[in-house]
Backbone as JSON Lines, residues from 0, in Angstrom:
{"i":0,"aa":"X","n":[-15.34,-94.19,98.87],"ca":[-16.52,-95.74,99.18],"c":[-16.48,-95.28,100.62]}
{"i":1,"aa":"X","n":[-17.69,-96.0,100.59],"ca":[-18.13,-96.4,102.33],"c":[-17.59,-97.49,103.48]}
{"i":2,"aa":"X","n":[-17.27,-97.68,104.43],"ca":[-16.6,-98.49,105.3],"c":[-17.19,-98.73,106.07]}
{"i":3,"aa":"X","n":[-16.5,-99.64,107.58],"ca":[-17.17,-99.46,108.73],"c":[-15.72,-98.5,109.74]}
{"i":4,"aa":"X","n":[-15.19,-97.85,109.47],"ca":[-14.21,-97.28,110.37],"c":[-15.42,-96.27,111.73]}
{"i":5,"aa":"X","n":[-16.78,-95.21,110.77],"ca":[-17.68,-95.0,111.8],"c":[-18.15,-96.26,112.75]}
{"i":6,"aa":"X","n":[-18.71,-97.12,112.54],"ca":[-19.12,-98.07,113.08],"c":[-18.17,-98.56,114.21]}
{"i":7,"aa":"X","n":[-16.25,-99.15,113.5],"ca":[-15.81,-99.34,114.65],"c":[-15.43,-98.31,115.8]}
{"i":8,"aa":"X","n":[-15.74,-97.17,115.14],"ca":[-15.52,-95.72,116.1],"c":[-16.37,-95.89,117.81]}
{"i":9,"aa":"X","n":[-17.43,-95.77,117.04],"ca":[-18.46,-96.36,118.04],"c":[-18.51,-97.2,118.43]}
{"i":10,"aa":"X","n":[-18.24,-98.24,118.02],"ca":[-17.89,-99.4,118.8],"c":[-16.87,-99.23,120.08]}
{"i":11,"aa":"X","n":[-16.06,-98.75,119.59],"ca":[-14.95,-98.57,120.8],"c":[-15.51,-97.58,121.71]}
{"i":12,"aa":"X","n":[-15.88,-96.69,121.94],"ca":[-17.23,-96.03,122.71],"c":[-17.56,-96.66,123.56]}
{"i":13,"aa":"X","n":[-18.13,-98.12,123.42],"ca":[-18.67,-98.75,124.48],"c":[-20.53,-99.06,123.41]}
{"i":14,"aa":"X","n":[-20.87,-98.46,122.51],"ca":[-21.95,-98.45,121.45],"c":[-22.08,-99.75,120.44]}
{"i":15,"aa":"X","n":[-22.99,-100.71,121.09],"ca":[-22.79,-101.97,120.72],"c":[-23.63,-102.56,119.42]}
{"i":16,"aa":"X","n":[-24.81,-101.46,119.34],"ca":[-26.21,-102.12,118.65],"c":[-26.21,-100.33,117.6]}
{"i":17,"aa":"X","n":[-25.29,-100.37,116.44],"ca":[-25.26,-99.1,115.6],"c":[-26.45,-99.53,114.2]}
{"i":18,"aa":"X","n":[-27.13,-98.08,114.38],"ca":[-28.27,-97.93,113.56],"c":[-27.62,-97.05,112.25]}
{"i":19,"aa":"X","n":[-27.59,-97.51,110.82],"ca":[-27.33,-96.36,109.7],"c":[-28.89,-95.45,109.76]}
{"i":20,"aa":"X","n":[-29.23,-94.61,109.33],"ca":[-30.16,-93.87,109.13],"c":[-30.06,-93.12,107.46]}
{"i":21,"aa":"X","n":[-30.72,-92.67,106.71],"ca":[-30.55,-92.26,105.25],"c":[-32.1,-91.95,104.96]}
{"i":22,"aa":"X","n":[-32.2,-90.85,104.33],"ca":[-33.68,-91.0,103.6],"c":[-33.47,-91.1,102.34]}
{"i":23,"aa":"X","n":[-35.1,-90.99,101.94],"ca":[-34.74,-90.6,100.02],"c":[-36.38,-90.01,99.3]}
{"i":24,"aa":"X","n":[-36.07,-88.93,98.95],"ca":[-37.59,-88.38,98.14],"c":[-37.54,-86.79,99.1]}
{"i":25,"aa":"X","n":[-36.66,-86.19,99.51],"ca":[-36.78,-84.52,99.8],"c":[-37.37,-84.23,99.21]}
{"i":26,"aa":"X","n":[-36.36,-84.27,97.43],"ca":[-36.62,-82.54,96.31],"c":[-37.73,-82.91,95.79]}
{"i":27,"aa":"X","n":[-38.49,-84.33,95.42],"ca":[-39.42,-84.56,94.21],"c":[-40.69,-83.65,94.95]}
{"i":28,"aa":"X","n":[-41.31,-83.46,93.89],"ca":[-42.98,-82.46,94.23],"c":[-44.04,-83.44,94.62]}
{"i":29,"aa":"X","n":[-44.19,-84.6,94.38],"ca":[-45.11,-85.84,94.91],"c":[-44.49,-86.65,95.06]}
{"i":30,"aa":"X","n":[-45.4,-87.61,96.29],"ca":[-44.87,-88.49,96.84],"c":[-44.57,-88.49,98.23]}
{"i":31,"aa":"X","n":[-44.35,-89.23,99.34],"ca":[-43.97,-89.38,100.47],"c":[-42.46,-89.87,100.57]}
{"i":32,"aa":"X","n":[-41.6,-88.98,101.56],"ca":[-40.34,-89.62,101.93],"c":[-40.36,-90.51,102.84]}
{"i":33,"aa":"X","n":[-39.14,-91.02,102.29],"ca":[-38.75,-92.63,102.9],"c":[-37.42,-92.61,103.27]}
{"i":34,"aa":"X","n":[-37.43,-93.08,104.48],"ca":[-36.3,-93.52,105.39],"c":[-35.83,-94.64,105.67]}
{"i":35,"aa":"X","n":[-34.86,-95.37,105.46],"ca":[-34.58,-96.34,106.15],"c":[-33.63,-96.42,107.17]}
{"i":36,"aa":"X","n":[-33.77,-97.57,107.92],"ca":[-32.69,-97.63,108.99],"c":[-32.07,-99.35,108.9]}
{"i":37,"aa":"X","n":[-30.8,-99.37,109.16],"ca":[-30.2,-100.6,109.39],"c":[-28.92,-100.91,110.01]}
{"i":38,"aa":"X","n":[-28.72,-101.57,110.82],"ca":[-27.92,-102.14,111.58],"c":[-27.52,-103.83,111.28]}
{"i":39,"aa":"X","n":[-25.89,-103.18,110.81],"ca":[-24.96,-104.19,110.22],"c":[-24.66,-104.78,111.11]}
{"i":40,"aa":"X","n":[-24.45,-106.89,110.84],"ca":[-23.51,-106.94,111.65],"c":[-22.22,-107.35,110.73]}
{"i":41,"aa":"X","n":[-20.88,-106.85,111.22],"ca":[-20.0,-106.51,110.05],"c":[-18.96,-108.49,109.74]}
{"i":42,"aa":"X","n":[-19.99,-109.38,111.34],"ca":[-18.79,-110.62,110.22],"c":[-20.01,-111.25,109.47]}
{"i":43,"aa":"X","n":[-21.47,-110.96,109.74],"ca":[-22.22,-111.4,109.06],"c":[-22.84,-110.93,107.62]}
{"i":44,"aa":"X","n":[-22.03,-110.09,107.07],"ca":[-22.43,-109.41,105.5],"c":[-21.38,-110.17,104.85]}
{"i":45,"aa":"X","n":[-22.34,-110.62,103.44],"ca":[-21.51,-111.55,102.1],"c":[-20.99,-110.18,101.44]}
{"i":46,"aa":"X","n":[-19.31,-111.01,100.86],"ca":[-18.75,-110.59,100.19],"c":[-19.48,-109.5,98.55]}
{"i":47,"aa":"X","n":[-20.69,-109.76,98.38],"ca":[-21.39,-108.81,97.51],"c":[-21.73,-107.67,97.97]}
{"i":48,"aa":"X","n":[-22.08,-107.98,99.38],"ca":[-22.77,-106.23,99.9],"c":[-21.15,-105.86,100.35]}
{"i":49,"aa":"X","n":[-20.49,-106.44,100.74],"ca":[-19.54,-105.24,100.66],"c":[-18.96,-104.92,99.97]}
{"i":50,"aa":"X","n":[-18.47,-105.43,98.5],"ca":[-18.18,-104.63,97.53],"c":[-18.81,-103.69,96.96]}
{"i":51,"aa":"X","n":[-20.5,-103.95,97.25],"ca":[-21.6,-103.34,96.52],"c":[-22.08,-102.18,96.92]}
{"i":52,"aa":"X","n":[-22.17,-102.51,98.43],"ca":[-22.19,-101.1,99.55],"c":[-21.72,-99.84,99.0]}
{"i":53,"aa":"X","n":[-22.68,-99.17,98.38],"ca":[-22.73,-97.55,98.15],"c":[-23.19,-96.74,98.0]}
{"i":54,"aa":"X","n":[-23.24,-95.28,98.14],"ca":[-24.48,-94.08,98.08],"c":[-25.59,-94.61,96.94]}
{"i":55,"aa":"X","n":[-26.94,-94.55,97.32],"ca":[-27.81,-95.36,96.15],"c":[-28.18,-94.53,95.17]}
{"i":56,"aa":"X","n":[-27.3,-93.09,95.09],"ca":[-27.17,-92.43,94.28],"c":[-26.0,-92.5,93.03]}
{"i":57,"aa":"X","n":[-24.95,-93.2,93.56],"ca":[-23.88,-93.89,92.64],"c":[-24.58,-94.65,91.86]}
{"i":58,"aa":"X","n":[-25.54,-95.65,92.33],"ca":[-25.79,-97.18,91.65],"c":[-26.98,-97.31,90.97]}
{"i":59,"aa":"X","n":[-26.7,-97.85,89.92],"ca":[-27.9,-98.22,88.74],"c":[-28.61,-98.82,89.23]}
{"i":60,"aa":"X","n":[-30.23,-98.68,88.74],"ca":[-31.38,-99.33,89.71],"c":[-31.29,-100.9,89.53]}
{"i":61,"aa":"X","n":[-30.7,-101.22,88.83],"ca":[-30.72,-102.86,88.54],"c":[-29.54,-102.76,90.06]}
{"i":62,"aa":"X","n":[-28.21,-102.8,89.9],"ca":[-27.76,-102.77,90.94],"c":[-28.25,-102.77,92.45]}
{"i":63,"aa":"X","n":[-29.13,-101.36,92.9],"ca":[-29.68,-100.8,94.14],"c":[-30.97,-102.03,94.42]}
{"i":64,"aa":"X","n":[-31.24,-102.44,93.19],"ca":[-32.28,-103.63,93.18],"c":[-31.93,-104.96,93.67]}
{"i":65,"aa":"X","n":[-30.89,-105.44,93.24],"ca":[-29.99,-106.42,93.55],"c":[-29.27,-106.45,95.2]}
{"i":66,"aa":"X","n":[-29.02,-105.11,95.35],"ca":[-28.47,-104.92,97.32],"c":[-29.44,-104.75,97.91]}
{"i":67,"aa":"X","n":[-30.7,-104.43,97.59],"ca":[-31.89,-103.94,98.25],"c":[-32.66,-106.01,98.87]}
{"i":68,"aa":"X","n":[-32.05,-106.98,97.59],"ca":[-32.72,-108.23,98.07],"c":[-32.24,-109.15,98.98]}
{"i":69,"aa":"X","n":[-30.37,-108.7,99.03],"ca":[-29.6,-108.94,99.83],"c":[-29.74,-108.55,101.0]}
{"i":70,"aa":"X","n":[-29.69,-107.43,101.43],"ca":[-30.1,-106.62,102.68],"c":[-31.03,-106.93,103.2]}
{"i":71,"aa":"X","n":[-32.3,-107.54,102.76],"ca":[-32.89,-107.76,103.25],"c":[-33.06,-109.55,103.66]}
{"i":72,"aa":"X","n":[-32.32,-109.84,103.3],"ca":[-32.44,-111.25,103.48],"c":[-31.32,-111.36,105.25]}
{"i":73,"aa":"X","n":[-30.35,-110.78,104.61],"ca":[-29.21,-110.37,106.39],"c":[-29.01,-109.31,106.71]}
{"i":74,"aa":"X","n":[-29.54,-108.41,107.11],"ca":[-29.66,-107.52,108.13],"c":[-30.65,-107.19,108.78]}
{"i":75,"aa":"X","n":[-30.85,-106.57,109.64],"ca":[-32.22,-105.38,110.62],"c":[-31.89,-104.53,109.99]}
{"i":76,"aa":"X","n":[-33.03,-104.5,109.41],"ca":[-33.5,-103.11,108.82],"c":[-35.1,-102.65,109.16]}
{"i":77,"aa":"X","n":[-35.38,-100.87,109.21],"ca":[-36.88,-100.65,109.42],"c":[-36.65,-99.78,108.23]}
{"i":78,"aa":"X","n":[-37.92,-99.38,107.7],"ca":[-38.44,-98.07,106.68],"c":[-39.87,-97.77,107.75]}
{"i":79,"aa":"X","n":[-39.72,-96.31,107.34],"ca":[-40.42,-95.09,108.0],"c":[-40.55,-93.96,106.31]}
{"i":80,"aa":"X","n":[-42.06,-93.58,106.76],"ca":[-42.67,-93.32,105.78],"c":[-43.29,-92.07,106.26]}
{"i":81,"aa":"X","n":[-43.16,-90.86,105.65],"ca":[-44.38,-89.81,105.99],"c":[-45.02,-89.2,104.89]}
{"i":82,"aa":"X","n":[-45.89,-89.06,104.59],"ca":[-46.9,-88.82,103.84],"c":[-46.83,-87.52,103.31]}
{"i":83,"aa":"X","n":[-47.18,-87.49,102.31],"ca":[-47.45,-85.77,101.56],"c":[-48.32,-84.82,102.35]}
{"i":84,"aa":"X","n":[-49.44,-85.57,103.06],"ca":[-49.53,-84.61,104.05],"c":[-49.12,-84.16,105.36]}
{"i":85,"aa":"X","n":[-48.47,-84.92,105.66],"ca":[-47.71,-84.32,106.43],"c":[-46.63,-83.18,106.66]}
{"i":86,"aa":"X","n":[-45.65,-84.15,104.89],"ca":[-44.94,-83.08,104.87],"c":[-45.86,-81.67,104.34]}
{"i":87,"aa":"X","n":[-46.91,-81.53,103.73],"ca":[-47.42,-80.13,103.5],"c":[-47.72,-79.57,104.93]}
{"i":88,"aa":"X","n":[-47.96,-80.34,105.73],"ca":[-48.5,-79.53,107.0],"c":[-46.88,-79.52,107.97]}
{"i":89,"aa":"X","n":[-46.22,-80.37,108.05],"ca":[-45.04,-79.84,109.0],"c":[-44.06,-79.37,108.11]}
{"i":90,"aa":"X","n":[-43.82,-79.46,107.23],"ca":[-42.61,-78.77,106.05],"c":[-41.91,-80.43,106.0]}
{"i":91,"aa":"X","n":[-40.86,-80.49,104.91],"ca":[-40.35,-81.57,104.58],"c":[-38.83,-81.84,105.68]}
{"i":92,"aa":"X","n":[-38.21,-80.95,106.06],"ca":[-37.43,-81.29,107.24],"c":[-37.84,-82.24,108.03]}
{"i":93,"aa":"X","n":[-38.75,-81.6,108.74],"ca":[-39.55,-82.23,109.55],"c":[-40.14,-83.71,109.64]}
{"i":94,"aa":"X","n":[-40.87,-83.37,108.1],"ca":[-41.63,-84.55,107.62],"c":[-39.87,-85.81,107.63]}
{"i":95,"aa":"X","n":[-38.72,-85.54,107.03],"ca":[-37.89,-86.43,107.08],"c":[-37.2,-87.0,108.55]}
{"i":96,"aa":"X","n":[-37.53,-85.66,109.27],"ca":[-36.86,-86.17,110.57],"c":[-37.83,-87.09,111.18]}
{"i":97,"aa":"X","n":[-39.55,-87.19,110.99],"ca":[-40.76,-88.33,111.46],"c":[-40.58,-89.85,110.32]}
{"i":98,"aa":"X","n":[-40.16,-89.8,109.53],"ca":[-39.73,-90.57,108.72],"c":[-38.71,-91.44,109.37]}
{"i":99,"aa":"X","n":[-37.54,-90.87,109.69],"ca":[-36.62,-91.34,109.99],"c":[-36.73,-91.87,111.38]}
{"i":100,"aa":"X","n":[-37.72,-91.05,112.77],"ca":[-38.15,-92.2,113.53],"c":[-38.74,-93.5,113.74]}
{"i":101,"aa":"X","n":[-39.33,-93.12,112.84],"ca":[-40.42,-94.29,112.41],"c":[-39.62,-95.69,111.66]}
{"i":102,"aa":"X","n":[-38.64,-95.35,110.72],"ca":[-37.84,-96.11,110.49],"c":[-36.53,-96.7,111.58]}
{"i":103,"aa":"X","n":[-36.79,-96.32,112.77],"ca":[-35.88,-96.54,113.88],"c":[-37.04,-97.36,114.84]}
{"i":104,"aa":"X","n":[-38.13,-96.83,115.06],"ca":[-39.18,-97.43,115.56],"c":[-39.74,-98.98,114.95]}
{"i":105,"aa":"X","n":[-39.18,-98.89,113.78],"ca":[-39.79,-100.37,113.21],"c":[-38.63,-101.18,113.0]}
{"i":106,"aa":"X","n":[-37.65,-101.01,113.47],"ca":[-36.58,-102.36,113.84],"c":[-37.48,-103.45,114.36]}
{"i":107,"aa":"X","n":[-36.28,-103.95,114.63],"ca":[-36.59,-105.59,115.37],"c":[-36.43,-105.58,116.42]}
{"i":108,"aa":"X","n":[-35.2,-105.0,116.55],"ca":[-34.76,-104.7,117.76],"c":[-34.11,-103.04,118.39]}
{"i":109,"aa":"X","n":[-34.01,-102.47,119.5],"ca":[-33.97,-101.27,119.17],"c":[-32.52,-100.82,119.23]}
{"i":110,"aa":"X","n":[-31.96,-99.87,119.02],"ca":[-30.63,-99.24,118.44],"c":[-30.1,-98.59,119.71]}
{"i":111,"aa":"X","n":[-28.78,-98.36,119.89],"ca":[-27.96,-97.34,121.03],"c":[-27.35,-96.4,120.63]}
{"i":112,"aa":"X","n":[-27.28,-96.45,119.0],"ca":[-26.77,-95.13,118.54],"c":[-26.85,-95.2,117.32]}
{"i":113,"aa":"X","n":[-26.96,-93.54,116.72],"ca":[-27.37,-93.97,115.44],"c":[-26.85,-93.14,114.45]}
{"i":114,"aa":"X","n":[-26.2,-93.39,113.5],"ca":[-25.36,-92.28,112.13],"c":[-26.57,-92.32,111.54]}
{"i":115,"aa":"X","n":[-26.63,-90.84,111.21],"ca":[-27.22,-90.03,110.5],"c":[-26.58,-89.34,109.48]}
{"i":116,"aa":"X","n":[-27.88,-89.47,108.4],"ca":[-26.95,-89.29,107.06],"c":[-27.46,-87.54,107.11]}
{"i":117,"aa":"X","n":[-26.35,-86.35,106.78],"ca":[-26.88,-85.37,107.15],"c":[-26.2,-84.4,107.76]}
{"i":118,"aa":"X","n":[-27.15,-83.15,108.53],"ca":[-26.01,-81.78,108.55],"c":[-27.07,-81.87,110.52]}
{"i":119,"aa":"X","n":[-27.96,-82.93,110.68],"ca":[-28.87,-82.61,111.61],"c":[-29.47,-84.26,112.13]}
{"i":120,"aa":"X","n":[-29.57,-84.17,113.54],"ca":[-30.15,-85.27,113.75],"c":[-30.99,-85.26,114.35]}
{"i":121,"aa":"X","n":[-32.21,-86.7,114.03],"ca":[-33.9,-86.22,114.54],"c":[-33.97,-86.27,115.87]}
{"i":122,"aa":"X","n":[-35.0,-86.16,116.41],"ca":[-35.52,-87.04,118.13],"c":[-35.37,-88.36,118.31]}
{"i":123,"aa":"X","n":[-34.42,-89.31,118.64],"ca":[-34.63,-90.15,118.57],"c":[-34.42,-91.07,119.63]}
{"i":124,"aa":"X","n":[-34.96,-92.47,119.98],"ca":[-35.2,-93.22,121.51],"c":[-33.87,-93.61,121.6]}
{"i":125,"aa":"X","n":[-32.43,-93.6,120.93],"ca":[-30.92,-93.46,121.12],"c":[-29.95,-92.14,120.91]}
{"i":126,"aa":"X","n":[-28.85,-92.31,121.46],"ca":[-27.95,-90.99,121.27],"c":[-28.05,-91.3,119.37]}
{"i":127,"aa":"X","n":[-27.26,-90.35,118.93],"ca":[-26.49,-90.16,117.84],"c":[-25.96,-89.1,117.04]}
{"i":128,"aa":"X","n":[-25.69,-88.82,115.84],"ca":[-24.14,-87.97,115.25],"c":[-24.99,-87.75,113.85]}
{"i":129,"aa":"X","n":[-25.24,-87.04,113.5],"ca":[-24.83,-86.77,112.12],"c":[-23.54,-86.77,111.2]}
{"i":130,"aa":"X","n":[-23.54,-87.05,109.92],"ca":[-22.74,-87.34,109.02],"c":[-23.09,-86.85,107.58]}
{"i":131,"aa":"X","n":[-22.33,-85.61,107.42],"ca":[-22.63,-85.52,106.16],"c":[-22.09,-85.99,105.17]}
{"i":132,"aa":"X","n":[-22.55,-86.58,104.21],"ca":[-22.55,-87.3,102.98],"c":[-22.11,-88.88,103.8]}
{"i":133,"aa":"X","n":[-22.51,-89.2,104.81],"ca":[-22.8,-90.55,105.42],"c":[-22.88,-91.55,104.19]}
{"i":134,"aa":"X","n":[-23.93,-91.7,103.48],"ca":[-24.02,-92.86,102.54],"c":[-22.26,-92.85,101.93]}
{"i":135,"aa":"X","n":[-21.79,-91.88,101.59],"ca":[-20.56,-92.69,100.66],"c":[-19.43,-92.58,101.75]}
{"i":136,"aa":"X","n":[-19.69,-92.34,103.19],"ca":[-18.26,-93.18,104.22],"c":[-18.69,-94.01,105.05]}
{"i":137,"aa":"X","n":[-19.77,-94.47,105.14],"ca":[-20.91,-95.56,106.19],"c":[-21.44,-96.47,105.34]}
{"i":138,"aa":"X","n":[-20.89,-98.11,105.7],"ca":[-21.53,-98.8,105.64],"c":[-23.16,-99.24,105.64]}
{"i":139,"aa":"X","n":[-23.28,-99.1,106.95],"ca":[-24.63,-98.7,107.84],"c":[-25.44,-97.59,106.72]}
{"i":140,"aa":"X","n":[-24.59,-96.29,106.86],"ca":[-25.98,-95.51,106.69],"c":[-25.78,-95.61,105.31]}
{"i":141,"aa":"X","n":[-25.35,-96.35,104.08],"ca":[-25.02,-96.7,102.39],"c":[-26.11,-97.61,102.05]}
{"i":142,"aa":"X","n":[-26.01,-98.83,103.36],"ca":[-26.82,-99.47,103.35],"c":[-28.99,-98.96,103.46]}
{"i":143,"aa":"X","n":[-28.98,-97.71,104.75],"ca":[-29.57,-97.43,104.99],"c":[-30.35,-96.44,103.58]}
{"i":144,"aa":"X","n":[-29.35,-96.13,102.56],"ca":[-30.08,-95.27,101.65],"c":[-30.6,-95.95,100.37]}
{"i":145,"aa":"X","n":[-29.98,-97.16,100.24],"ca":[-30.45,-98.35,99.42],"c":[-31.83,-98.78,99.39]}
{"i":146,"aa":"X","n":[-31.97,-99.07,101.17],"ca":[-33.76,-99.1,101.76],"c":[-34.46,-98.44,101.52]}
{"i":147,"aa":"X","n":[-34.28,-97.3,101.55],"ca":[-34.73,-95.86,101.82],"c":[-35.21,-95.9,99.99]}
{"i":148,"aa":"X","n":[-34.29,-95.75,98.85],"ca":[-34.28,-95.55,97.79],"c":[-35.19,-96.46,96.98]}
{"i":149,"aa":"X","n":[-34.94,-97.8,97.13],"ca":[-35.66,-98.73,96.28],"c":[-37.13,-98.5,97.03]}
{"i":150,"aa":"X","n":[-37.28,-98.66,98.02],"ca":[-38.78,-98.68,98.85],"c":[-39.8,-97.43,98.3]}
{"i":151,"aa":"X","n":[-39.0,-95.64,97.97],"ca":[-40.05,-95.26,97.44],"c":[-39.4,-95.14,96.35]}
{"i":152,"aa":"X","n":[-38.75,-95.93,95.49],"ca":[-38.51,-96.04,93.84],"c":[-40.11,-96.75,94.08]}
{"i":153,"aa":"X","n":[-40.4,-98.27,94.14],"ca":[-41.58,-98.76,94.4],"c":[-42.79,-98.55,94.51]}
{"i":154,"aa":"X","n":[-42.75,-97.32,95.28],"ca":[-43.99,-96.85,95.91],"c":[-44.65,-95.74,94.38]}
{"i":155,"aa":"X","n":[-43.62,-95.47,94.4],"ca":[-43.66,-94.24,93.18],"c":[-44.09,-94.63,91.48]}
{"i":156,"aa":"X","n":[-43.25,-96.07,91.43],"ca":[-43.97,-97.04,89.86],"c":[-45.58,-97.47,90.25]}
{"i":157,"aa":"X","n":[-45.87,-97.61,91.41],"ca":[-47.3,-97.85,91.8],"c":[-48.08,-96.85,91.54]}
{"i":158,"aa":"X","n":[-48.04,-95.72,92.44],"ca":[-48.7,-94.76,91.83],"c":[-48.52,-94.16,90.62]}
{"i":159,"aa":"X","n":[-47.42,-94.4,89.78],"ca":[-47.92,-94.08,88.63],"c":[-48.42,-94.52,87.54]}
{"i":160,"aa":"X","n":[-48.93,-95.87,87.99],"ca":[-49.92,-96.95,87.51],"c":[-51.23,-96.22,87.64]}
{"i":161,"aa":"X","n":[-51.06,-95.67,89.32],"ca":[-52.69,-95.19,89.14],"c":[-52.48,-93.29,88.86]}
{"i":162,"aa":"X","n":[-51.99,-93.02,88.3],"ca":[-52.13,-91.52,87.79],"c":[-50.83,-91.38,86.61]}
{"i":163,"aa":"X","n":[-51.56,-91.86,85.25],"ca":[-50.67,-91.8,84.53],"c":[-50.43,-90.48,83.94]}
{"i":164,"aa":"X","n":[-49.38,-89.87,82.88],"ca":[-49.51,-88.82,82.8],"c":[-48.33,-87.98,83.34]}
{"i":165,"aa":"X","n":[-47.9,-87.98,84.39],"ca":[-46.75,-87.47,85.15],"c":[-45.43,-87.91,85.12]}
{"i":166,"aa":"X","n":[-45.31,-89.51,84.62],"ca":[-44.06,-90.15,84.06],"c":[-43.78,-90.4,85.8]}
{"i":167,"aa":"X","n":[-44.24,-90.66,86.88],"ca":[-43.94,-90.9,88.05],"c":[-42.64,-92.47,88.12]}
{"i":168,"aa":"X","n":[-42.74,-92.89,87.12],"ca":[-41.88,-94.46,86.81],"c":[-40.96,-94.47,86.22]}
{"i":169,"aa":"X","n":[-40.81,-92.74,85.73],"ca":[-39.14,-92.36,85.51],"c":[-39.06,-91.43,86.27]}
{"i":170,"aa":"X","n":[-39.57,-90.5,86.84],"ca":[-38.92,-89.78,87.32],"c":[-39.05,-89.55,88.91]}
{"i":171,"aa":"X","n":[-39.74,-90.39,89.68],"ca":[-40.25,-90.78,90.81],"c":[-40.87,-89.44,91.49]}
{"i":172,"aa":"X","n":[-41.32,-88.68,90.66],"ca":[-41.85,-87.42,91.08],"c":[-41.38,-86.48,91.62]}
{"i":173,"aa":"X","n":[-40.16,-86.36,90.76],"ca":[-39.0,-85.29,90.75],"c":[-39.59,-83.67,89.59]}
{"i":174,"aa":"X","n":[-38.69,-82.51,89.6],"ca":[-39.6,-81.84,88.71],"c":[-38.67,-81.6,87.52]}
{"i":175,"aa":"X","n":[-39.46,-83.03,86.61],"ca":[-38.93,-82.98,85.07],"c":[-39.91,-82.19,84.0]}
{"i":176,"aa":"X","n":[-39.5,-82.25,82.94],"ca":[-40.18,-81.19,82.21],"c":[-41.0,-82.58,81.9]}
{"i":177,"aa":"X","n":[-41.09,-83.68,82.1],"ca":[-42.01,-84.45,81.93],"c":[-43.45,-84.03,82.98]}
{"i":178,"aa":"X","n":[-43.38,-83.95,84.07],"ca":[-43.74,-83.49,85.44],"c":[-44.65,-82.55,85.04]}
{"i":179,"aa":"X","n":[-43.55,-81.66,84.39],"ca":[-43.91,-80.55,84.57],"c":[-45.92,-80.16,83.99]}
{"i":180,"aa":"X","n":[-45.54,-81.24,82.44],"ca":[-46.04,-80.76,80.9],"c":[-47.52,-81.35,81.55]}
{"i":181,"aa":"X","n":[-47.03,-83.21,82.74],"ca":[-48.42,-83.47,83.28],"c":[-49.31,-82.81,84.31]}
{"i":182,"aa":"X","n":[-48.47,-81.84,84.67],"ca":[-49.2,-80.86,86.01],"c":[-49.96,-79.97,85.04]}
{"i":183,"aa":"X","n":[-49.41,-79.32,84.16],"ca":[-49.99,-78.07,83.22],"c":[-51.28,-78.75,82.73]}
{"i":184,"aa":"X","n":[-51.08,-80.06,82.3],"ca":[-52.4,-80.96,81.46],"c":[-53.34,-80.9,82.53]}
{"i":185,"aa":"X","n":[-53.27,-82.11,83.49],"ca":[-53.99,-82.22,84.02],"c":[-54.05,-82.21,85.19]}
{"i":186,"aa":"X","n":[-53.35,-81.25,85.75],"ca":[-53.5,-80.84,87.2],"c":[-52.88,-81.65,88.33]}
{"i":187,"aa":"X","n":[-52.99,-81.49,89.49],"ca":[-52.6,-81.77,90.62],"c":[-53.07,-83.07,90.95]}
{"i":188,"aa":"X","n":[-52.57,-84.49,91.64],"ca":[-53.32,-85.41,92.17],"c":[-53.17,-85.19,93.63]}
{"i":189,"aa":"X","n":[-53.76,-85.92,94.63],"ca":[-53.63,-85.87,96.18],"c":[-52.23,-85.72,96.8]}
{"i":190,"aa":"X","n":[-51.08,-87.13,95.61],"ca":[-50.2,-87.33,95.97],"c":[-49.11,-86.03,95.36]}
{"i":191,"aa":"X","n":[-49.46,-84.99,94.78],"ca":[-48.4,-84.26,95.13],"c":[-48.03,-83.12,96.48]}
{"i":192,"aa":"X","n":[-46.86,-82.42,96.29],"ca":[-46.66,-81.58,97.74],"c":[-47.16,-80.52,97.54]}
{"i":193,"aa":"X","n":[-48.58,-79.62,97.74],"ca":[-48.99,-78.64,97.61],"c":[-48.72,-77.84,98.25]}
{"i":194,"aa":"X","n":[-47.32,-77.81,99.34],"ca":[-46.64,-76.45,99.63],"c":[-45.78,-76.05,99.06]}
{"i":195,"aa":"X","n":[-44.94,-77.04,98.02],"ca":[-44.07,-76.78,97.12],"c":[-44.05,-75.59,96.44]}
{"i":196,"aa":"X","n":[-43.14,-74.44,96.55],"ca":[-43.35,-73.42,95.19],"c":[-43.53,-73.47,93.98]}
{"i":197,"aa":"X","n":[-42.78,-74.6,93.23],"ca":[-42.9,-75.03,91.64],"c":[-44.86,-75.76,91.19]}
{"i":198,"aa":"X","n":[-44.72,-76.57,92.56],"ca":[-46.32,-76.64,92.42],"c":[-47.32,-75.48,92.52]}
{"i":199,"aa":"X","n":[-47.22,-74.71,93.25],"ca":[-48.07,-73.66,93.93],"c":[-48.38,-72.59,92.01]}
{"i":200,"aa":"X","n":[-46.55,-72.32,91.65],"ca":[-46.11,-72.05,90.6],"c":[-47.2,-72.37,89.44]}
{"i":201,"aa":"X","n":[-46.77,-73.37,88.81],"ca":[-47.63,-74.29,87.9],"c":[-48.67,-74.3,87.71]}
{"i":202,"aa":"X","n":[-49.47,-74.19,89.04],"ca":[-51.09,-74.43,88.78],"c":[-51.36,-73.12,89.03]}
{"i":203,"aa":"X","n":[-51.11,-71.97,89.61],"ca":[-51.57,-70.67,89.28],"c":[-51.37,-70.24,87.51]}
{"i":204,"aa":"X","n":[-50.44,-70.92,87.29],"ca":[-49.97,-70.39,85.41],"c":[-51.17,-71.03,84.83]}
{"i":205,"aa":"X","n":[-51.9,-72.7,85.23],"ca":[-52.59,-73.25,84.58],"c":[-53.86,-72.55,84.3]}
{"i":206,"aa":"X","n":[-54.09,-71.64,85.75],"ca":[-55.94,-71.51,86.07],"c":[-55.76,-70.11,85.87]}
{"i":207,"aa":"X","n":[-54.7,-69.71,85.28],"ca":[-54.83,-67.85,84.75],"c":[-55.12,-67.69,83.18]}
């Protein structure tokens, strides 16, 4: 379970405004990649948040939504998005870094240290450290993972209404059987990542 130990460690080193950063949507075949950046005040968190915060992947959709609403009311957060066009142009890793940088830039006030989920730190306007499985270790990163995941799921649900047939409302753009069947039947949309090999392969097979 995540806790405040990493934040406390950085606070003891003199950093006061510590942001957790995480992303959602690196693996899907369609849709943007979304990053969340969250600065928590340990003394202002409700019991519901402290007891509920965890890696977004370990939570039910209902639980994520509840925590998302609580976070929006009580923390400083920013959201950054990198589009499908950017993913195809600069690759998913660089697009993820771009989304993370935008999330930090969209915070109400600037942080002075970042805890970044993963094994690499993007170019940020502050010092930072990569934390492998950070969303399972840090409250700030877990909160960022929830902000990113719920924001992206809302985007994909809206896109599913504009482009029915790919089951994005349930698979969120990931490569499920229903999504593959939709691609084979309907072809690609502007929201598909055309640089991804599964998309290239499915479309080339459909054309042959």
